[in-house]
C-alpha positions as CSV (number, residue, x, y, z in Angstrom):
1,M,32.7,-49.0,1.5
2,Q,34.1,-45.9,3.8
3,I,32.8,-44.0,0.9
4,A,29.9,-45.4,0.6
5,K,29.0,-44.5,3.9
6,L,30.5,-40.7,3.2
7,F,27.9,-40.3,0.8
8,F,25.2,-41.6,2.7
9,S,25.6,-39.0,5.7
10,T,26.1,-35.4,3.5
11,L,23.5,-37.4,1.4
12,L,21.5,-37.3,4.7
13,F,22.4,-34.1,6.8
14,L,21.6,-32.3,2.8
15,C,18.4,-33.8,2.9
16,I,18.3,-32.5,7.2
17,S,19.1,-28.9,5.8
18,L,17.0,-28.5,3.1
19,S,13.8,-29.5,5.2
20,S,15.0,-27.3,8.0
21,Q,13.4,-23.5,7.5
22,A,16.0,-22.6,9.7
23,Q,18.8,-24.0,7.5
24,L,17.1,-23.2,3.9
25,S,17.9,-19.4,4.5
26,A,21.1,-19.5,5.7
27,T,22.4,-21.6,4.1
28,L,20.9,-21.6,0.8
29,P,19.1,-17.9,0.1
30,F,18.5,-19.2,-3.7
31,L,16.0,-21.5,-2.4
32,D,14.5,-19.6,-0.1
33,F,10.4,-20.0,-2.2
34,R,8.8,-17.6,0.8
35,P,6.8,-14.8,-0.5
36,V,8.5,-11.4,-0.1
37,S,7.2,-9.8,2.8
38,N,4.7,-6.8,1.4
39,Y,3.5,-4.3,3.1
40,N,7.4,-2.9,3.5
41,D,7.6,0.8,1.9
42,C,5.2,3.9,3.6
43,A,3.2,6.0,1.3
44,A,0.4,8.5,1.9
45,I,-3.1,10.7,-0.1
46,L,-1.0,13.6,-1.6
47,F,-3.1,17.3,-2.1
48,N,-1.6,19.5,-3.7
49,G,1.6,18.1,-3.1
50,K,1.0,17.7,0.4
51,M,0.2,15.2,2.9
52,L,-3.2,14.7,3.6
53,A,-3.6,13.0,6.4
54,D,-3.1,15.2,9.2
55,E,-0.8,13.4,11.1
56,Y,1.1,9.8,9.8
57,S,-0.7,7.6,12.6
58,P,-3.2,5.7,13.8
59,E,-5.5,8.3,14.8
60,G,-4.8,10.3,11.7
61,K,-7.4,11.5,9.0
62,C,-8.3,12.1,5.8
63,K,-10.9,15.2,4.9
64,L,-11.2,17.3,2.3
65,G,-14.3,19.7,1.5
66,A,-17.2,19.2,-1.5
67,D,-15.5,22.6,-3.0
68,M,-12.6,21.6,-2.5
69,K,-9.7,21.8,-5.6
70,G,-6.8,20.1,-5.9
71,I,-4.5,17.6,-7.3
72,L,-4.3,14.5,-5.9
73,T,-1.6,11.6,-5.8
74,V,-0.8,8.6,-3.4
75,A,3.8,9.2,-3.0
76,E,5.7,7.1,-1.3
77,V,7.2,8.7,2.2
78,K,10.3,8.6,4.6
79,L,9.6,8.5,8.0
80,P,8.5,10.0,10.3
81,A,6.6,11.6,7.8
82,T,5.6,15.1,7.9
83,C,3.5,17.5,5.8
84,N,6.0,18.2,2.8
85,T,7.8,14.6,3.0
86,Q,7.4,13.5,-0.3
87,A,9.4,10.5,-2.8
88,N,8.5,9.0,-5.6
89,S,5.2,8.8,-6.5
90,I,3.3,5.6,-7.5
91,A,0.5,4.4,-9.2
92,F,-3.3,3.9,-7.1
93,K,-6.1,3.8,-8.5
94,V,-9.9,5.7,-6.9
95,A,-13.6,3.9,-5.4
96,I,-16.3,5.9,-4.4
97,K,-17.8,4.6,-0.7
98,N,-21.5,5.1,-1.0
99,K,-22.6,5.7,1.9
100,R,-26.5,5.2,0.9
101,A,-26.2,1.8,-0.4
102,N,-22.5,1.3,1.2
103,T,-21.6,0.0,-1.6
104,I,-17.9,-0.1,-3.1
105,W,-18.0,1.1,-6.5
106,M,-15.0,1.4,-9.0
107,Y,-14.8,5.2,-10.8
108,S,-10.8,3.8,-12.0
109,E,-10.9,0.7,-13.8
110,K,-7.2,1.9,-15.1
111,A,-4.3,2.5,-12.5
112,L,-3.4,7.1,-11.7
113,Q,-0.6,8.7,-11.3
114,E,-2.4,11.8,-10.3
115,V,-6.5,12.4,-10.4
116,Q,-8.1,15.9,-10.2
117,L,-9.9,15.8,-7.2
118,E,-13.2,18.0,-8.9
119,D,-13.2,14.8,-11.0
120,I,-13.8,12.4,-8.0
121,L,-16.3,14.9,-6.7
122,K,-18.4,15.1,-9.7
123,K,-19.4,11.8,-8.9
124,C,-20.3,11.8,-5.2
125,E,-23.1,12.3,-3.5
126,P,-22.8,13.4,0.5
127,G,-20.9,11.4,3.3
128,D,-19.8,9.3,0.7
129,R,-15.8,8.5,0.6
130,I,-12.7,8.3,-1.5
131,I,-11.0,4.9,-1.4
132,F,-7.1,4.6,-2.3
133,M,-5.7,1.4,-3.1
134,T,-2.4,0.9,-4.5
135,V,-1.3,-1.2,-7.3
136,D,1.5,-1.9,-5.3
137,Q,1.3,-4.0,-2.7
138,R,4.8,-2.4,-1.6
139,Y,3.2,0.2,-0.1
140,S,1.0,0.4,2.7
141,L,-1.6,2.7,2.4
142,P,-2.4,3.8,5.9
143,H,-4.6,6.9,5.1
144,H,-6.8,5.7,2.4
145,E,-10.2,6.9,3.2
146,V,-10.8,10.7,1.9
147,E,-14.1,11.7,4.5
148,V,-15.6,15.1,2.3
149,V,-16.8,18.3,4.3
150,W,-20.1,18.4,2.7
151,G,-21.1,21.6,3.7
152,C,-20.7,23.1,7.7
């Protein structure tokens, strides 16, 4: 009888512990099925190896002239980000937001490691914006939209 009470109380304690989220990760981390947190690592668009955003903050802007030429990449950055902070290059896709039709269309179906700006600009109209999308959800890319400046 004593063994039955001990077994029942142990089983009851285990059931309560497993049903409590606070106890789950602290006592049995291998049973924690919550999704891994996304957007923990920072990324930035680089133009010819330099960070394109004028500042890595919510107020930062990305602008390129329609007459410019160079290579666009996306790379992991370590904060605090500076103009030349670059770590691992990461895969991305590109879309173009057409101003006239207010429509976003996919420029690159495949994931890219780099792309020539002049190739993208051949598909753009004045007022369009270039949209960068990371392939891996680990990366936060807050400055994902590039304004193309057409003339003065």
